[in-house]
C-alpha positions in Angstrom: 11.3 33.0 20.9 12.3 33.7 17.3 9.6 32.9 14.7 10.7 31.4 11.4 8.3 33.7 9.5 10.1 36.7 10.9 13.5 35.3 9.8 12.0 34.7 6.3 10.7 38.3 6.1 14.0 39.7 7.3 15.9 37.8 4.5 13.4 39.0 1.9 13.8 42.7 3.1 17.6 42.4 2.9 17.6 40.8 -0.5 15.0 43.1 -2.1 16.0 46.3 -0.4 12.7 47.6 1.0 9.7 46.6 3.1 7.4 47.2 0.1 9.3 44.8 -2.2 9.5 42.1 0.5 5.7 42.6 1.2 5.0 42.1 -2.5 7.1 38.9 -2.7 5.6 37.4 0.5 2.0 38.5 -0.1 1.9 40.8 2.9 1.2 44.5 3.2 4.2 46.9 3.8 2.7 47.7 7.2 2.7 44.0 8.1 6.3 43.6 7.2 7.2 46.7 9.3 5.4 45.2 12.3 7.2 41.9 11.9 10.6 43.6 11.8 9.8 45.7 14.8 8.7 42.5 16.7 12.0 40.8 15.7 14.0 43.8 17.0 12.2 43.7 20.3 12.8 39.9 20.6 16.6 40.1 20.1 17.1 43.6 21.6 19.1 44.9 18.6 18.2 47.6 16.0 18.1 46.0 12.6 17.0 49.0 10.4 17.7 52.7 10.2 14.2 54.2 9.4 13.5 57.6 7.9 10.6 59.2 6.2 11.8 58.1 2.8 13.9 54.9 3.3 14.7 51.9 5.5 18.3 50.8 5.6 19.5 47.6 7.2 22.2 47.7 9.8 25.3 45.5 9.8 23.6 43.3 12.5 20.6 42.8 10.2 22.8 41.6 7.3 24.6 39.1 9.6 21.3 37.9 11.0 19.9 37.4 7.5 22.8 35.3 6.4 22.4 33.0 9.4 18.6 33.0 8.9 19.1 31.4 5.5 20.9 28.5 7.2 18.2 28.2 9.8 15.4 28.3 7.3 17.1 25.6 5.2 17.5 23.4 8.2 13.8 23.8 9.1 12.9 22.8 5.5 15.1 19.7 5.8 13.6 18.9 9.3 10.0 19.1 8.0 10.8 17.0 4.9 12.6 14.3 7.0 9.7 14.2 9.4 7.1 13.8 6.7 9.2 11.1 5.0 9.5 9.2 8.2 5.7 9.4 8.7 5.0 8.1 5.2 7.4 5.2 5.7 6.0 4.2 9.1 2.4 4.7 8.3 2.3 3.3 4.8 0.0 0.2 4.5 0.4 -2.6 2.1 -3.0 -3.1 0.4 -3.2 -6.9 0.0 -5.9 -8.9 -1.6 -6.4 -12.6 -0.8 -9.0 -15.2 -1.8 -11.3 -16.4 1.0 -9.7 -19.8 1.9 -6.2 -18.3 2.0 -7.4 -15.6 4.3 -9.1 -18.1 6.5 -6.4 -20.8 6.7 -3.0 -19.3 5.8 -2.9 -15.5 6.2 -2.9 -15.3 10.0 0.0 -17.7 10.4 2.0 -16.0 7.6 1.6 -12.5 9.1 2.5 -14.0 12.5 5.9 -15.1 11.2 6.8 -11.5 10.4 8.8 -9.3 12.8 6.6 -7.6 15.3 7.1 -4.2 13.8 5.9 -5.3 10.3 2.6 -6.9 11.3 0.5 -3.8 11.5 1.1 -2.4 8.0 -1.5 -4.4 6.1 -4.9 -3.6 4.8 -6.5 -6.8 3.8 -9.3 -7.3 1.1 -10.9 -10.7 0.7 -12.5 -11.7 -2.5 -12.4 -14.1 -5.4 -9.5 -13.7 -7.9 -11.7 -12.3 -10.7 -12.8 -9.5 -8.2 -9.3 -8.8 -6.9 -7.3 -8.6 -10.2 -9.0 -5.6 -11.7 -7.9 -3.6 -8.6 -4.2 -4.2 -9.2 -1.9 -2.0 -11.3 -0.4 1.4 -11.0 -3.7 3.2 -10.4 -5.5 0.4 -8.6 -6.6 0.0 -5.0 -4.4 -3.0 -4.3 -0.6 -3.2 -4.1 -0.5 -7.0 -4.3 -2.9 -9.9 -4.4 -2.6 -13.6 -3.7 -4.9 -15.5 -6.0 -5.4 -18.9 -7.5 -5.9 -20.0 -11.1 -7.6 -23.2 -12.1 -6.1 -24.7 -15.2 -6.1 -22.1 -18.0 -9.1 -20.2 -16.7 -9.5 -16.8 -18.4 -8.4 -14.3 -15.8 -7.7 -10.9 -17.3 -4.4 -9.3 -15.9 -3.4 -5.6 -16.1 -0.3 -5.2 -18.2 1.5 -3.5 -15.4 1.2 -6.4 -13.0 4.1 -8.7 -12.4 2.8 -12.3 -11.9 4.7 -14.9 -10.0 3.8 -18.5 -9.4 4.3 -19.2 -5.7 2.7 -22.6 -5.1 0.8 -25.5 -6.5 -2.2 -27.1 -4.8 -3.0 -30.5 -6.1 -6.5 -31.9 -6.0 -7.5 -35.2 -4.5 -10.5 -37.2 -5.6 -12.5 -39.3 -3.1 -13.4 -42.7 -4.5 -15.2 -45.8 -3.1 -12.7 -48.5 -2.0 -14.4 -51.0 -4.2 -13.4 -49.0 -7.3 -9.7 -49.6 -6.6 -10.0 -53.4 -6.7 -12.5 -53.5 -9.6 -11.9 -52.7 -13.3 -13.4 -49.3 -14.0 -13.8 -46.8 -16.8 -12.8 -43.2 -16.3 -14.0 -40.4 -18.5 -13.5 -36.7 -18.6 -10.4 -36.8 -16.4 -8.9 -33.3 -16.3 -6.1 -32.6 -18.8 -5.0 -29.3 -17.2 -3.3 -29.2 -13.8 -5.4 -27.7 -11.1 -8.8 -28.5 -12.7 -11.3 -29.5 -10.1 -13.8 -31.3 -12.3 -13.8 -35.0 -13.0 -16.5 -37.6 -13.9 -16.0 -41.3 -13.3 -18.4 -44.2 -14.0 -18.5 -46.8 -11.2 -18.5 -50.6 -12.0 -21.9 -52.1 -12.7 -21.4 -54.4 -9.7 -21.7 -51.4 -7.3 -25.4 -50.5 -7.7 -25.4 -47.9 -4.9 -22.9 -45.7 -6.8 -24.1 -43.4 -9.5 -22.1 -41.7 -12.2 -21.1 -38.1 -11.5 -22.0 -37.1 -15.0 -25.7 -37.9 -14.3 -26.0 -34.8 -12.1 -27.4 -36.8 -9.1 -26.0 -36.8 -5.6 -24.5 -39.8 -3.8 -23.7 -39.9 -0.1 -21.4 -42.8 0.8 -20.5 -43.9 4.3 -17.0 -43.1 5.5 -16.0 -46.7 5.7 -16.6 -47.1 2.0 -14.3 -44.2 1.0 -10.6 -43.6 0.5 -8.3 -40.8 -0.9 -6.8 -41.4 -4.2 -4.2 -38.8 -5.5 
């Protein structure tokens, strides 16, 4: 079977005019070039060079073979490049960062909706937003991240990152039922969307409830509670 390296050597010998010049170009010895050409002649059963004590002259057959060798070698280069590109495209992983609750409650279902062939190309990192964001950017370890931002919290974003708002998660506050039917005073209600902190003072007629601002804990029974948007 013909070897591509023999075809390459033949082409260099024809172009440069001698075994020594081809050897110098390819990083071989002149003896190694001579041996390759002899092996090529045996493989195809055709004399490619007229050898004498002082020179080596290519035959017409050698010149024809060298022209076709250029086409073959170019095709091999294209074959290798296409194969490597296909490998990169099929094996490339999307390095995705997600915050813990998204990874636990949403990520599996979201990936499950993708076509079967697209479900294996992910490498998932789970961490809080402040830990994920520094790994984004052109030289980072993540290609994309799904994070949350509470109000105007001071997250530091790389300048090369394209940010897109994809959803809004509104908070709900759990209040005693008695509070909805009794005048009450509310303080420190969040002024920024997404803030998770609120302090409310219960009515004086509800002695079992304690203000959240006091720092103490209060555990009501389920029948006393309701959801209030």
